[in-house]
N, C-alpha and C positions, 0 to 999 in steps of 0.2 A: 681089141682084136677085130679087124674089119671082116665081117661075114654078112650073110643075108639079114640076120636079125639087127645087126649094127646099122646097115643101110636102110632097113625099115624104120628104125628110130630116127635116123637123119631125115627121112621122108616125112615122118610125123611132126618133127620140129619145124621143118620147112612149111608144111601145110598149116601148122598152128600160127606161125608168124604171118603168113599170107592172109589167113582168115582174120587174124587180129587187125591187120592193116585195113581190110575191107570193112570189118565190123565197126571199127572206131573212126572210119573215114579219114584216117590220118595218112598224110603223104609219106611220113617217116616213122620208123619203128626203132627204138633203142633197146637192145637186148643185152643182158649180162649173163654170162655162164661161169659158174663158180665150181672149182674142183681142186682137190689137194695136189701137191707136187706129184708128178708121175701118173696122174689119173687119166691122161690122154686128152685133155681139154683142147690143146692146140690142134691136134689132128682132127678132133671132132668138129671144131669150129671151121676148119678148112673144108671139110666135107659138106657142112651146112652152107658155107659160102658158095661152093660150086653148085650145089643143088638150087640155091636161090637165083644164082646167075643164069641157070638154065631156064628159069622162069622169067627171064628178062628184067631182073632187078639188079641194081648196082649195090654192092656191099662193101662196107669198110669194116675190116676185121682187125682188131688190135688186141694185144695183151697188155695187162698192167705192167708187165716186165719192160715194155717199150718206154716206160716213163720213170725208170729208176734214176735216182740221183747219181752223179759221178762220184768217184772215190774221194775227190777233193771236197765235194759238198758233204759227203757222209763223214769225213774226217772232222769238218767244222761242227757238224751236229754232235759227233761223239765228244768233242771237247766242251761243248755247251751243256749237254744233258747227260749222256752215258756212253762209255766206251763200246757198249753193245751195238751202237748204231754204225759201227764200222762194217758190220755184216748187213748186207742188203736183204730185203724181203718184206719186213713188217711195214704196216702203215706208218708213214713218217719218212720212209726212205724212197718215196716217189715224188715226182714233180706234180703236185695236185693242181697247181695253177695251169699247167700245160694240159692236163687231162680235161680240165674244165673248159679251156680254150678250144680244144678239139671238139668237145661236145656242143659247145655253143655254135661253132662253125657248121657242124652237122645239122643242127636244128634251124639255122638261119636260112638254109636252102639257097645260099648265094654261091656263085662260082668263085672258087678260091684254090690256090695251090699252096701246099705247105710241105716243108721238109722236116721230118721228125728225127731228132738225134737217134743214132743207132747204139743200143746197149749190147755189149758182148758179154755173155755169161762166162765164157772161157777166160776172158781178160778181167772180168768183174769191173768193167768200166765202160764209159761212153767212148766210142771210136770216132775221132774227128774226121776220119776219111770216108765214113759211110753214113748214109741217111735212109730213112723210110719215106718215100715220096707219096704224098696224099693229094688227091685232086677232087675237091668238092664240086658239085653236091653228090650225095648218095641217098638211096632209098632206105637202106638198113645199116645200122651201126651195131656191131657185135663187139663187146668188150669182155674179154675173158681174164680170169685171174684166180689165184689160189685163195685170196681173201675177198674177192668180189662179193658184194652183198652183205658183208659182215657189218653189224650195227653197233658193235662195241658191247661192253657189259658194265655192271655196277662196280663201283670202286671197292666194294667189300669183296667181290669175287676175285679180284686180282691180288689180294693180300696173300693168298695161299699159293705157294710156288708149285708148278707142275713138273719141274725137272731141276737138275743140278745147276743149269745156267742161271735160272731165276733165283734159286736158293743162295748160290755162292757169289754171283756177279751182279745181282740186282737187289741187294739187301735193303736199299733205301727206296725201292719201288719206282725210282725215277723213269727207268726204261718202260716198265709196264704201264705207268700212268700216262706217259706221253703217247705210247702206242695206242692206248685205249681212247685217249682224247682225239687222236688223229683218225682212228677208226670211225668215230662218230662224225667227224668232219667229212670223211670220204663218203659216208652214207648220205648225209644231208645234201652235199654238193653234187654228188655223182649218182650213186646207186639208187637213191630214192626217186630219181627222175626216169628210171627205166620203165618200159612198157611191158616187158616180159623178162622173167628171170628163171634160170634153170640151175639146179644144184646136182652135181655129179657125186653120188653117194658111194664112197668106197667102203670096204668091209671094216677097216679099223685104221688107226694111225700107224700101227706096225707095218702096214702094207706100203707106206710111203717110202721107207728106206729101200725096199727091194725094187720098187718101180723107179725111184729116183736114181738108183745105182745103174740101172739099165740105160738111163739117159746119159749118165756121166761117162759110160764106156763108149759112147758115140763121139766123144770129144777127143782131140789129139792128146796123146799120153801126157805131154808136158803141161796141159791145161786141166787135167782131171784131178778130182779130190780122191784121196784114199778113203777107205771105209771109216776110219776114225774121224777124219775131217768132215765126211759126209754126215755121220751121225750127229756131230756137233752142230753142223750147219742146219739140219732139219729140226733140231731142237728149238731153234728160234721161231719156227712155224707151228710148234706143237699146240700152244694154248688156243690160238684162233681156230686151228683145224679141229680140235676137240670140241670147241664151242659150236662150230658150224655143224658137226656131225650130231650134236645133241639137239640143236635148235633149228635145223634146216626147215622143218615144216612150218615154223613161225616166220621164217625170213624170206622164203622163196615162193614163186608162183607154181613151180613144178620141180620134179626131181627125176633122176634116172639112176637106178642102182647098178653098180659095177661089181662083178664078183672077183675073186682072187686071181682068176685066169684072164682078167681084163675083158670079160664079156659084158657088153652093155645090155641092160634090160630095156623095157618100154618106157616111153615118156608118161609120167604120172602127173596129172594136173591137180594142184592143191587149192588154187583160188580161181 
């Protein structure tokens, strides 16, 4: 909910990023913002971007959703490892090489133009007719995502299923093991290189369904998921979301609490 408190938090994040840039004497700042589905991270990042631009800084703001693999690529992954990879979302269903390429371009400070493939959630696929145009260089790069900052967990932890999807469709642990392996790769190649990280802390995983349903209703009817499909879909995100809610103080530089009515709290610095 965008109100005065929300805008105050946007201002606090803006000031922190600017002060960090001055303090570290760095020309560039790479920031990650992590939050569950429906938490409002995309809108929040948009407001931060506008705030930073008012301070004469150029900002590249992208979502990890921009890097999803195509249906065809996920189909190949599903045949190789597990049928569960037909569903987008978890680490392993993104083009990690492309994320790394964008990050390297950002850090290089060289002038460069790039067209990023456009992923449509409604179509659940990359649209060949659309692109996201990127024009380097930028002062700030903000990458947001539901699993951004996640470091993976121990192989022992993944043995206990957290829902029916894992229990019935991942009996051999292949899906969980690959997701965990890729989570660690995402962290070492991308997230670990961030200068500042923020976690948007929601009340509980139960909140995800209600907020995600609100988002779904904004799509054209023929592209929407019904409640059954949506509950199944978000169950793919459950394990990592629960892990982040449990360990966020170990994984992030700061956090912002969000209540059940979508009110944002203050920026709390952890490190």
